[in-house]
C-alpha positions in Angstrom: 8.9 -66.2 40.9 8.8 -70.3 40.7 10.1 -70.3 44.1 7.8 -71.0 47.1 7.8 -72.7 50.3 6.2 -76.1 51.3 2.4 -75.3 52.0 2.1 -76.5 55.2 -1.8 -78.1 56.3 -2.3 -78.7 60.0 -4.3 -81.9 60.1 -3.7 -82.6 63.9 -1.6 -81.4 67.1 2.0 -83.5 66.6 3.1 -85.8 69.0 6.8 -84.9 70.1 8.0 -81.6 71.4 10.8 -81.6 68.6 7.5 -81.1 66.4 7.8 -76.8 66.6 11.4 -76.9 64.8 10.3 -79.5 62.3 7.4 -77.4 61.5 9.7 -74.1 61.2 12.2 -76.4 59.2 9.6 -76.8 56.7 8.2 -73.7 56.4 11.4 -72.7 55.5 11.8 -75.0 52.5 11.7 -73.4 49.1 11.5 -73.9 45.4 13.7 -72.7 42.9 17.5 -72.4 44.1 16.6 -74.7 46.7 15.1 -77.4 44.6 12.3 -77.8 46.8 8.4 -77.6 46.9 5.4 -80.0 48.2 2.5 -79.9 50.5 3.7 -81.0 54.1 0.3 -82.9 55.8 1.3 -82.1 59.5 0.2 -84.2 62.7 -1.1 -86.8 59.6 -1.9 -90.8 60.4 -0.7 -92.9 57.6 -1.4 -95.7 59.9 -4.4 -95.1 61.8 -3.8 -93.9 65.1 -0.5 -93.3 65.1 0.2 -89.5 64.1 3.7 -88.3 62.9 5.4 -84.9 62.8 4.5 -84.5 59.1 4.0 -86.5 55.6 5.6 -84.0 53.0 4.1 -85.2 49.3 6.5 -83.1 47.0 6.8 -83.7 43.2 9.8 -85.8 43.2 8.8 -87.7 46.4 7.5 -88.4 49.7 9.0 -87.9 53.1 7.5 -89.1 56.6 9.0 -87.0 59.3 8.7 -88.8 62.8 10.3 -86.6 65.9 12.2 -88.4 68.9 12.8 -86.2 71.9 16.2 -87.1 73.7 16.7 -86.4 77.4 18.9 -83.5 76.8 20.5 -81.0 74.2 23.8 -82.3 72.8 26.7 -81.5 70.8 27.4 -84.5 69.4 24.9 -87.6 68.6 25.9 -91.0 67.2 23.1 -92.6 65.7 23.2 -95.8 64.0 19.9 -97.0 62.9 20.7 -100.8 64.0 22.3 -100.0 67.3 22.8 -98.3 70.2 23.1 -94.2 70.3 25.6 -92.2 72.1 24.9 -88.5 72.7 28.4 -86.8 73.7 29.7 -90.4 74.5 26.9 -91.0 77.1 24.4 -94.2 75.8 20.7 -93.3 75.0 18.7 -96.0 75.9 14.7 -95.6 75.3 12.5 -98.8 76.6 13.4 -101.9 77.7 13.4 -103.6 74.6 14.7 -100.8 72.3 18.4 -100.7 70.7 18.1 -97.2 70.1 15.7 -94.1 71.1 14.5 -94.1 67.4 13.4 -98.1 67.3 9.5 -97.3 67.6 10.1 -94.5 65.0 11.6 -96.8 62.4 8.6 -99.2 63.0 6.1 -96.7 62.8 8.0 -95.6 59.5 7.9 -98.8 57.8 4.0 -99.7 58.2 3.4 -96.2 56.9 5.4 -96.7 54.2 3.9 -99.4 53.4 0.3 -97.9 53.7 1.5 -95.0 51.1 2.6 -97.9 48.8 -0.5 -99.4 49.2 -2.7 -96.4 47.9 -0.3 -95.2 45.9 1.9 -97.6 44.0 3.3 -94.6 41.6 4.0 -92.6 44.6 7.9 -92.6 44.1 10.9 -92.7 46.3 9.7 -92.5 50.1 12.2 -91.4 52.6 12.1 -91.1 56.0 13.1 -88.2 58.7 14.4 -89.0 62.7 13.9 -85.3 63.8 15.8 -85.4 67.2 15.7 -82.9 69.7 15.9 -80.3 71.4 18.7 -79.5 70.1 21.9 -81.1 68.5 24.7 -79.6 67.1 25.9 -83.0 64.8 24.4 -85.7 63.8 26.6 -88.9 63.0 25.1 -91.7 60.9 27.3 -94.2 59.6 28.0 -94.0 55.8 25.6 -97.5 55.0 23.0 -95.9 56.9 23.1 -92.7 54.4 22.9 -94.6 51.6 19.4 -95.6 52.5 16.1 -93.9 52.9 16.5 -92.6 56.3 18.1 -89.7 57.9 18.7 -88.9 61.2 19.0 -84.7 62.1 18.5 -82.3 64.0 15.6 -80.1 62.1 17.2 -76.6 60.7 16.8 -75.3 57.0 19.5 -76.7 56.3 19.3 -80.0 57.1 15.9 -80.3 56.0 16.9 -79.2 52.4 19.8 -81.7 52.6 17.8 -84.4 53.4 14.7 -83.9 50.9 17.0 -83.2 48.1 18.6 -86.3 48.8 15.6 -88.4 49.3 13.1 -87.4 46.3 14.9 -88.1 43.8 12.0 -89.4 41.1 13.1 -88.7 37.7 10.1 -86.8 37.0 7.6 -84.6 38.7 4.7 -86.4 39.9 1.3 -84.8 38.5 -1.4 -82.7 39.8 -3.8 -85.1 40.1 -1.5 -87.8 41.3 -0.5 -84.9 43.9 -4.5 -84.7 44.9 -5.4 -88.3 44.9 -2.3 -89.5 47.5 -3.5 -86.1 49.8 -6.6 -87.5 49.7 -6.1 -91.0 50.2 -3.3 -89.7 53.3 -5.4 -86.9 54.9 -8.7 -87.1 53.5 -10.0 -84.0 56.2 -7.4 -82.1 53.9 -8.8 -78.8 52.3 -9.3 -79.0 48.0 -6.0 -78.6 46.4 -6.6 -75.5 43.6 -4.5 -76.4 40.6 -2.8 -73.5 40.5 -1.6 -73.8 44.1 -0.1 -77.5 43.3 1.5 -76.2 39.7 3.1 -73.2 41.8 4.6 -76.2 44.1 6.0 -77.6 41.3 4.0 -80.5 40.5 3.6 -81.4 36.6 0.1 -80.6 34.9 0.4 -84.5 33.8 2.1 -87.3 34.4 4.3 -89.9 32.1 0.9 -91.9 32.2 -1.2 -89.5 31.4 0.4 -87.1 28.7 -1.1 -89.1 25.5 -4.3 -87.2 25.2 -3.1 -84.0 27.1 -0.1 -83.5 24.6 -1.7 -83.6 21.6 -4.1 -81.0 22.1 -1.6 -78.1 21.5 -0.1 -80.2 18.6 -3.7 -80.7 17.2 -3.6 -77.3 17.7 -1.0 -76.3 15.4 -2.7 -78.1 12.3 -5.0 -75.4 11.8 -2.7 -73.0 11.5 -0.4 -74.5 8.8 -3.1 -74.2 6.3 -3.7 -70.4 7.4 -0.2 -69.8 5.9 -1.6 -71.6 2.4 -4.5 -69.5 2.1 -2.5 -66.9 1.8 -0.2 -68.4 -0.7 -3.2 -69.3 -2.7 -4.5 -65.9 -3.4 -1.4 -65.4 -5.0 -2.3 -67.6 -7.8 -5.9 -66.8 -7.8 -4.6 -63.5 -9.1 -2.6 -65.0 -12.2 -2.3 -61.7 -13.9 -2.1 -62.9 -17.3 -1.5 -59.1 -18.1 2.5 -59.0 -17.7 2.6 -61.7 -20.4 0.9 -59.5 -23.3 4.2 -57.9 -23.7 6.0 -61.1 -24.7 2.7 -61.3 -27.6 4.3 -59.3 -30.4 5.2 -62.4 -31.6 1.7 -63.6 -32.6 2.2 -64.6 -36.3 3.5 -68.3 -34.6 1.1 -69.3 -32.3 4.2 -68.5 -29.9 2.3 -66.5 -27.2 1.2 -69.2 -25.0 4.9 -70.3 -24.9 6.4 -67.1 -24.1 3.6 -67.1 -20.7 5.4 -69.7 -19.8 9.1 -68.9 -20.7 8.9 -65.3 -19.4 7.4 -65.8 -16.0 9.7 -69.2 -15.7 12.3 -66.4 -14.5 11.2 -62.9 -13.6 9.7 -64.0 -10.2 12.3 -62.5 -7.6 12.6 -59.0 -9.9 8.9 -58.5 -10.4 8.1 -58.9 -6.6 10.0 -55.7 -5.5 8.0 -53.7 -7.8 3.9 -54.4 -8.4 3.4 -57.5 -6.2 0.7 -59.0 -8.3 2.3 -59.2 -11.7 5.1 -60.9 -10.6 3.3 -63.3 -8.2 1.0 -64.3 -10.9 4.2 -66.0 -13.7 5.6 -67.3 -10.6 3.4 -70.2 -10.2 2.0 -70.2 -13.7 5.1 -71.3 -15.4 4.6 -75.0 -13.6 1.5 -75.0 -15.0 2.3 -75.5 -18.5 3.3 -79.0 -19.9 5.0 -77.7 -23.8 8.4 -77.5 -22.3 9.7 -78.5 -25.4 9.1 -75.2 -27.2 10.3 -73.0 -24.7 14.0 -73.7 -26.2 12.8 -72.6 -29.5 11.8 -69.1 -27.9 14.3 -68.1 -25.2 15.2 -65.2 -27.5 12.0 -63.9 -27.2 11.4 -64.8 -23.5 14.6 -62.6 -22.9 13.0 -59.6 -25.1 9.5 -60.2 -22.7 11.6 -60.8 -19.8 13.5 -57.0 -20.4 10.2 -55.7 -21.2 8.5 -56.8 -18.1 11.7 -55.5 -15.7 11.1 -52.1 -17.6 7.8 -52.0 -16.7 8.7 -52.9 -13.0 11.8 -49.9 -13.0 9.0 -47.5 -14.5 6.4 -48.2 -11.8 9.0 -48.0 -9.1 10.1 -44.6 -10.5 7.0 -43.2 -11.0 5.6 -44.5 -7.3 8.4 -43.1 -5.7 8.2 -42.6 -2.2 4.4 -43.6 -1.9 5.3 -47.1 -3.5 8.2 -47.7 -0.7 5.4 -46.9 1.5 3.1 -49.3 0.3 5.4 -52.2 0.5 7.1 -51.3 3.9 4.2 -52.6 6.1 4.1 -56.3 4.7 7.6 -57.2 6.0 6.5 -55.3 9.1 3.9 -57.9 10.6 5.6 -60.8 9.2 9.2 -59.5 11.2 7.0 -58.3 14.1 7.6 -61.5 16.9 11.7 -61.1 16.1 11.8 -57.4 17.4 11.9 -58.6 20.8 14.5 -60.9 20.0 17.0 -58.6 18.3 16.5 -56.2 20.7 17.8 -58.6 23.2 21.0 -59.9 23.9 23.5 -62.0 21.4 20.7 -63.2 19.1 18.3 -64.8 21.6 15.4 -65.9 20.1 11.7 -65.4 21.9 8.4 -66.3 20.5 4.9 -65.4 22.8 3.2 -68.3 24.1 0.8 -66.3 26.3 0.6 -62.7 27.6 -2.6 -61.0 29.6 -3.1 -58.7 32.5 -5.5 -57.7 35.1 -5.5 -56.7 38.8 -5.8 -59.9 40.7 -2.8 -60.5 41.7 -2.8 -62.6 44.8 -4.5 -65.1 43.0 -1.2 -65.6 40.6 1.1 -66.1 43.5 2.1 -67.9 45.7 4.2 -68.1 49.1 5.5 -64.9 50.6 4.8 -62.9 48.0 1.0 -63.9 47.6 0.9 -63.2 51.6 2.4 -59.4 50.6 0.1 -59.4 47.8 -2.6 -60.0 50.0 -1.7 -57.6 52.6 -1.0 -54.5 49.4 -2.1 -55.3 46.3 -1.1 -54.4 43.6 -2.4 -52.0 41.1 -2.0 -54.9 37.5 -0.1 -57.8 36.9 1.1 -58.4 32.9 2.4 -61.9 32.8 4.1 -63.3 29.2 5.6 -66.7 28.7 7.8 -67.5 25.5 9.7 -70.0 24.1 13.0 -68.9 23.5 16.4 -70.6 21.8 20.1 -70.1 24.2 22.9 -70.6 22.1 21.0 -73.6 19.9 19.3 -74.9 23.0 15.4 -74.1 23.5 14.2 -72.7 26.8 11.1 -71.6 28.5 10.7 -68.0 29.8 8.3 -66.6 32.0 7.7 -63.1 33.4 5.6 -60.9 35.5 5.3 -57.3 35.5 3.7 -56.2 39.1 2.9 -52.6 39.0 1.6 -50.8 42.1 0.6 -47.5 43.5 3.8 -46.0 44.6 7.4 -46.8 44.5 7.5 -47.7 48.2 5.5 -50.6 47.9 7.4 -51.6 44.9 10.7 -51.9 46.7 9.2 -53.9 49.3 7.9 -56.3 47.0 10.9 -56.7 45.1 12.9 -57.5 48.2 10.3 -60.1 49.0 10.4 -61.6 45.8 14.3 -61.8 45.5 14.4 -63.7 48.8 15.3 -67.4 47.9 11.8 -69.0 49.2 10.1 -66.1 49.3 7.8 -67.1 46.5 6.5 -65.5 43.4 4.0 -65.5 40.2 2.4 -68.2 38.7 3.6 -69.2 34.7 0.6 -67.8 32.2 1.1 -70.5 29.7 1.8 -73.2 32.2 -1.9 -72.3 33.9 -3.7 -71.8 30.6 -2.3 -74.8 29.2 -1.0 -72.7 26.1 2.4 -74.5 26.2 3.2 -76.8 22.7 4.6 -80.1 23.3 6.5 -80.4 27.1 5.4 -78.4 30.0 8.2 -76.5 31.4 9.3 -77.2 35.1 10.5 -74.1 36.8 13.0 -76.0 39.1 16.4 -74.6 39.4 15.6 -71.6 37.1 18.1 -68.7 36.4 16.2 -65.4 38.0 16.6 -61.5 37.4 14.5 -59.0 38.4 14.0 -55.2 38.0 12.7 -51.9 39.3 11.1 -49.3 37.2 9.3 -47.1 39.3 6.5 -48.4 40.4 6.7 -51.3 38.6 8.8 -54.8 39.6 9.8 -57.2 36.6 10.1 -60.9 37.7 11.9 -63.4 35.1 12.7 -66.9 35.3 14.1 -69.0 32.5 14.7 -72.5 32.5 16.1 -75.6 29.8 13.5 -77.4 27.9 13.4 -79.7 28.7 15.8 -79.8 31.8 17.4 -80.3 34.3 18.5 -76.6 34.9 20.3 -74.6 37.5 20.4 -71.0 38.5 23.8 -70.4 38.1 24.0 -71.5 34.5 25.6 -68.7 32.1 23.0 -69.6 28.9 20.2 -68.9 31.3 21.5 -66.2 33.0 22.1 -64.8 29.8 18.7 -65.4 28.6 17.1 -64.2 32.0 19.4 -60.8 31.7 17.7 -60.3 27.6 14.3 -61.0 29.2 14.3 -58.0 30.9 14.0 -56.0 27.6 11.0 -57.9 26.3 8.0 -55.9 26.2 5.4 -57.2 28.2 1.7 -56.7 26.6 -0.9 -57.7 28.7 
């Protein structure tokens, strides 16, 4: 879950022999534990008429991948960018005027970098990978070159991952719209990218330049929920049952009845709430309305008598009501505390607050990567998804859960094996997909991951800090992910 591979979009034939190795290495890059995602435009031509192996548009940077074919395989390649190359100690020359075989590639890289910077000034870090082949066991680059934005390597999953992580270093991911604009500028013929897919590749729902309106929407949505609770409290003063005060009216001769109303309710509020709620609520809010505070002191003895009378009536009511009263009062607290049950039944006082939940049978449309391919071949019976805001050790976190049900246990087992494989893809977060997060939208990179199998059902969990960064082995996140395995998910 949340660990999809880089999506490949083929535009044209790649120019070098090492192209197949480049494509295989790009396909192996995943998110989650590998911290990589994005769209690889295979055979793109940022500079018209000069195709490259790939331009990889990633959430936190752009990579230009250019292939360079060597005469023969090598065990060790010495590859300084500004000097001659050596393969197993033998000099390598490319052309009459080239310093090394990568001279033309570096020139093309510079032209592509300028073009990308022109069409997308906010493209973020732009790096270059010089992919050499047919095979090189070890590439030796000077430390000064490694401090720059160019890497020379033989394309494998490991070397490509290291290069992408070191070159794509923007502080925040680019937005879905920025990704679309950049892809359209670099590859006008590329098919349209659905928002769900781009979110699954790690792009943000919005950028730092866009959130002014978008971020406020969920906060504005909270406003109606604040008054919703006040009307509930407003109904209590609407029932200012002065009836409870009459017991204190046995002292009518001195016009003391009104003060008794003030003095009596001023303190009986807590006890009376445990008996008949209407009687207790009324005095609680009528007290502040009375201006005659001076006479209250004189009537304190009377108030005490009135309080005793009210408590006596309350005790009799409780005793006579018996089990019926208790049963009628139990339901109100239950709805008020219904959200905490999941957290209290979780682990180590971890709190979970629901943000979104839904269920349907469109399993593959909510997935990406190998998980999506698996669900396209063997569809599930239903997929339940839920998103939770959480507090772990006092720090805010986001939790996304998917429960995928299958017709039989064999299919469930096969699906879990694919989902558990790093880079195997996953299920999209529901609250992100439906814009139901309040405030900052979590990015499930470096998330702690857990899964479980229950008969025909597979549960996938992912937890990240909000805001990040997060790491898969973070003890707090791992504890939260394990706790989320027990959360109820209702579609």
